[in-house]
C-alpha positions as a printed Julia matrix, in Angstrom:
303×3 Matrix{Float64}:
   0.0    0.0      0.0
   1.44   3.3     -1.08
   1.79   5.7      1.7
   0.29   9.16     1.72
   3.63  10.9      1.41
   4.41   9.19    -1.85
   0.96  10.03    -3.29
   1.27  13.67    -2.37
   4.71  13.92    -4.06
   3.37  12.38    -7.31
   0.37  14.66    -7.33
   2.6   17.69    -6.88
   4.78  16.75    -9.79
   1.75  16.28   -12.06
   0.37  19.64   -11.1
   3.66  21.36   -11.82
   3.81  19.78   -15.31
   0.26  20.79   -16.09
   0.97  24.35   -15.02
   4.01  24.57   -17.24
   2.03  23.37   -20.31
  -0.8   25.77   -19.64
   1.54  28.7    -19.22
   3.32  27.84   -22.51
   0.01  27.81   -24.37
  -1.02  31.13   -22.9
   2.37  32.65   -23.84
   2.1   31.47   -27.44
  -1.35  32.95   -27.78
  -0.06  36.21   -26.38
   2.69  36.31   -28.99
   0.16  35.81   -31.73
  -2.03  38.58   -30.4
   0.84  41.03   -30.27
   2.1   40.52   -33.94
   1.56  43.56   -36.27
  -1.24  43.26   -38.85
   0.06  42.61   -42.45
  -2.23  44.04   -45.17
  -3.43  41.6    -47.89
  -1.93  42.0    -51.41
  -4.62  43.16   -53.86
  -4.24  43.26   -57.82
  -4.91  46.67   -59.31
  -5.65  46.81   -63.11
  -3.47  49.45   -64.78
  -5.01  51.72   -67.44
  -3.84  50.94   -71.03
  -2.04  53.93   -72.46
  -3.64  55.52   -75.58
  -0.49  55.21   -77.67
  -0.57  51.44   -77.15
  -4.1   51.23   -78.55
  -3.13  53.59   -81.38
  -0.12  51.43   -82.3
  -2.24  48.28   -82.25
  -4.85  49.89   -84.48
  -2.19  51.06   -86.95
  -0.71  47.57   -87.19
  -4.13  46.03   -87.77
  -4.94  48.58   -90.47
  -1.61  47.95   -92.17
  -2.52  44.26   -92.34
  -5.93  45.24   -93.67
  -4.28  47.31   -96.42
  -2.18  44.31   -97.44
  -5.29  42.17   -97.6
  -7.2   44.6    -99.85
  -7.53  42.76  -103.16
  -6.64  44.38  -106.47
  -8.56  42.55  -109.2
  -7.04  44.43  -112.07
  -5.03  44.99  -114.0
  -2.91  42.07  -112.86
   0.59  42.79  -111.59
   2.92  42.97  -114.62
   0.07  43.19  -117.13
   0.56  44.93  -120.49
  -1.63  47.48  -122.24
  -1.19  49.39  -125.55
  -0.28  53.06  -125.28
  -3.21  55.43  -125.64
  -5.73  52.9   -124.35
  -7.63  53.93  -121.19
  -6.91  51.55  -118.3
  -9.18  50.86  -115.32
  -7.6   50.14  -111.94
  -9.79  48.3   -109.41
  -9.67  47.26  -105.76
 -12.03  45.6   -103.31
 -12.47  47.08   -99.83
 -15.41  46.43   -97.52
 -14.51  49.14   -94.99
 -13.01  52.21   -96.65
 -13.04  54.02   -99.99
  -9.89  53.44  -102.02
  -7.71  56.08  -103.65
  -5.55  55.01  -106.62
  -2.1   56.39  -107.39
  -0.05  55.95  -110.58
   3.61  57.0   -110.74
   6.78  56.47  -112.74
   8.54  54.92  -109.73
   7.46  53.33  -106.42
   9.04  56.21  -104.48
   6.69  58.7   -106.18
   3.45  56.9   -105.3
   3.05  59.08  -102.2
   3.04  62.09  -104.54
   2.02  60.65  -107.94
   3.63  62.24  -111.0
   1.33  60.51  -113.52
  -2.22  60.26  -112.18
  -4.32  59.7   -109.03
  -7.92  59.8   -107.94
 -10.62  58.48  -105.62
 -12.14  55.22  -106.79
 -15.81  54.96  -107.7
 -17.81  52.35  -105.77
 -19.69  50.03  -108.06
 -23.36  49.64  -107.02
 -24.1   46.6   -104.89
 -20.42  45.66  -104.51
 -17.32  46.52  -102.51
 -15.38  47.16  -105.73
 -13.79  50.58  -106.33
 -12.6   51.52  -109.83
 -10.5   54.33  -111.27
 -10.02  54.87  -115.04
  -6.96  56.72  -116.3
  -5.77  57.85  -119.73
  -2.63  59.56  -118.43
  -1.2   56.24  -117.26
  -0.94  54.97  -120.83
  -0.01  58.24  -122.54
   3.44  56.96  -123.54
   5.12  53.54  -123.65
   6.86  52.89  -120.31
   6.58  50.97  -117.04
   4.22  52.52  -114.49
   3.68  51.66  -110.82
   0.33  51.79  -109.07
  -1.26  51.07  -105.7
  -4.48  51.64  -103.76
  -4.73  53.29  -100.36
  -7.26  54.42   -97.75
  -7.03  57.07   -95.02
  -8.5   56.91   -91.52
  -7.77  57.97   -87.94
  -7.07  54.88   -85.8
  -8.52  54.73   -82.28
  -6.73  56.95   -79.75
  -4.46  58.38   -82.49
  -4.03  62.12   -82.78
  -4.36  62.33   -86.57
  -5.25  60.39   -89.72
  -2.95  57.81   -91.3
  -2.78  56.51   -94.87
  -2.47  52.77   -95.47
  -1.23  51.59   -98.88
  -1.44  48.21  -100.61
   1.62  46.47  -102.08
   2.85  48.1   -105.3
   1.91  46.67  -108.72
   3.45  47.31  -112.14
   1.87  47.92  -115.52
   3.76  47.72  -118.83
   2.59  50.28  -121.4
   3.57  49.06  -124.86
   3.65  51.0   -128.15
   0.34  50.97  -129.96
   0.11  49.0   -133.23
   0.28  52.23  -135.25
   3.33  53.37  -133.28
   5.01  50.02  -133.83
   4.53  50.39  -137.57
   5.85  53.95  -137.49
   8.87  53.05  -135.38
   9.86  50.0   -137.36
  13.22  50.44  -138.98
  12.79  51.83  -142.43
  14.66  50.05  -145.19
  17.97  51.66  -146.02
  17.84  54.1   -148.9
  19.46  52.96  -152.11
  20.81  54.88  -155.02
  23.31  54.75  -157.82
  24.46  57.5   -160.14
  25.43  57.23  -163.78
  26.71  59.55  -166.47
  24.18  60.38  -169.14
  26.28  60.74  -172.29
  30.04  60.77  -172.8
  30.3   64.25  -174.36
  30.7   67.18  -171.98
  29.99  70.6   -173.41
  32.35  73.38  -172.34
  30.93  76.85  -171.87
  32.69  80.08  -172.83
  33.78  80.58  -169.22
  35.56  77.21  -169.3
  33.03  75.3   -167.2
  32.25  71.77  -168.36
  28.79  70.27  -167.9
  28.07  66.64  -167.0
  24.56  65.22  -166.9
  24.0   62.66  -164.14
  21.05  60.35  -163.48
  20.2   58.92  -160.03
  18.28  55.68  -159.61
  17.05  54.11  -156.36
  15.19  55.41  -153.31
  17.61  58.01  -151.96
  19.17  61.23  -153.19
  22.56  60.65  -154.82
  25.29  62.97  -153.55
  29.01  63.13  -154.14
  31.84  64.76  -156.1
  33.15  64.83  -159.68
  36.76  64.98  -160.79
  37.8   65.73  -164.36
  41.35  64.61  -165.05
  43.83  64.21  -167.9
  47.14  62.45  -168.12
  50.12  64.65  -168.92
  53.27  63.58  -170.66
  56.02  62.74  -168.23
  59.62  63.72  -168.65
  62.01  61.24  -170.12
  62.39  58.25  -167.85
  59.43  59.23  -165.66
  55.83  58.06  -165.63
  53.07  60.29  -166.85
  51.12  62.22  -164.2
  47.38  62.69  -163.77
  46.26  66.32  -163.57
  42.88  67.46  -162.23
  41.53  70.13  -164.55
  37.99  70.6   -163.12
  35.9   69.64  -160.07
  32.27  69.73  -159.03
  29.76  68.34  -156.53
  26.32  66.89  -157.13
  23.05  66.16  -155.36
  20.49  64.46  -157.58
  17.1   63.29  -156.23
  16.16  59.64  -156.69
  14.67  58.97  -160.11
  15.86  62.32  -161.49
  18.64  63.61  -163.75
  20.54  66.89  -163.42
  23.25  68.83  -165.21
  26.28  69.41  -162.99
  28.83  72.14  -163.65
  32.55  71.44  -163.21
  34.68  74.5   -162.5
  38.04  74.36  -164.32
  41.38  75.09  -162.68
  43.86  77.56  -164.24
  45.75  74.62  -165.76
  42.49  73.29  -167.17
  41.63  76.59  -168.84
  45.09  76.78  -170.38
  44.83  73.22  -171.65
  41.44  73.84  -173.23
  42.78  76.9   -175.0
  45.78  74.94  -176.21
  43.54  72.18  -177.62
  41.04  74.64  -179.12
  38.31  73.44  -176.77
  38.56  69.79  -177.65
  40.03  67.39  -175.13
  39.83  63.74  -174.14
  39.62  63.39  -170.38
  38.4   61.07  -167.67
  35.48  61.8   -165.36
  35.53  60.17  -161.91
  32.25  59.99  -160.04
  32.6   59.61  -156.26
  29.16  58.88  -154.77
  29.08  59.25  -150.98
  25.41  58.53  -150.36
  23.25  56.56  -150.19
  25.63  54.08  -148.64
  27.57  52.17  -149.67
  29.81  54.68  -151.36
  30.54  54.15  -155.01
  33.34  55.29  -157.31
  33.68  54.8   -161.02
  35.57  56.51  -163.85
  34.53  57.01  -167.46
  36.23  58.42  -170.51
  34.65  61.64  -171.76
  35.19  64.14  -174.55
  35.21  67.86  -173.86
  33.8   70.03  -176.65
  33.92  73.82  -176.59
  30.57  75.33  -177.39
  30.41  78.04  -180.06
  29.4   81.47  -178.84
  25.96  82.48  -180.07
  26.13  85.74  -182.03
  23.36  88.29  -181.57
């Protein structure tokens, strides 16, 4: 049987342990109650800046401009010069303006033609007809554009489609006119072997030109002189002249004598055998030929 002293000691120990546990619990609760309050984190939605919306709208409209269809004329198409050409584009949102220029860089300020397209009834098709675009043969550049003010933007912006080309070719009549003409032809011949000599010493040669071009060139009248003993004879030019005879015509050409030629004619009493060289320079090719002629002094007509 356990004595009373032992039971009292055990009870005292148990009470002390219980007191310690209770005091620890109370102390912990006190610590919790004395901690500072920490505010809860809340998400605040920030306002989207206007320039962000403006930039997004501009990008979307640029994509819209690229998606605007251009039915005609097809990129790289050809059209005869002088023929009116109709440019067309489909747009379901905005009216299209067409620009035609001589280079892509000039489309913003067209140097050929520009104008607002006309909406075809019951469709989303805009058309613009131009005669200036095909005024002369060349390569022209064209595009369609629309202007609007995107949301939250300060001012309007212009959005342009990709650039197309159009080849303007010479018209059939121009092609015929610009075709290389056949080269002119022509040959000259001496009409008669007797050259009359006038009182002033000028000899006259009649030339005929055949072909499609005017015959032009020079004439040389020469004689061979006697050489000194042991030397070859020399050729002396006694008269010269130039000619221009239309195709299919004949003309009398005067040859002006030199001083030696006048003296020789006087010495031979106006009768002389000579050689006439015809040097034709045009039409090409050039032509040279020499013929034997007889000079005859004409009698003065008495009054």
